[in-house]
Steps between C-alpha positions, in 0.01 A plus 500: 500500500275388226404162334676444165291473194474131492397470869236750442376329180487162678325644812242675277444190286456281802258742669294530182482128474403462871219762448360325196497166675320639794251658263449161329435336834246772571328433182489121553359545850222724349435231230497231774249696702273547189510133437428410861195725487390334162539155653281609805231623272519189277471276801172703603364468160583130487348435837170689392486288177559178698240597751248556208589159356468332845152650534398373163670162484535422877791491739599136403535583135828449318568701197745393212689820428587379153152380374257685737339167598339499834488182714391433855769378751486127570430468881593125505 
């Protein structure tokens, strides 16, 4: 017994599509892992920059991210 030509072609096509989809998922997972690592590194860098600014301007300072203006928090 043997598959007919159409059955074999369909099975081969579906298998190929499945394999490509699995590879695409793997690639996306690698991209995701790389982005997660980048975010972790950026968080560390941001925290270090923030700590530096806190040391310079004080822990109660508020920085306007658009203008760069630094104000002290109202404690009232």
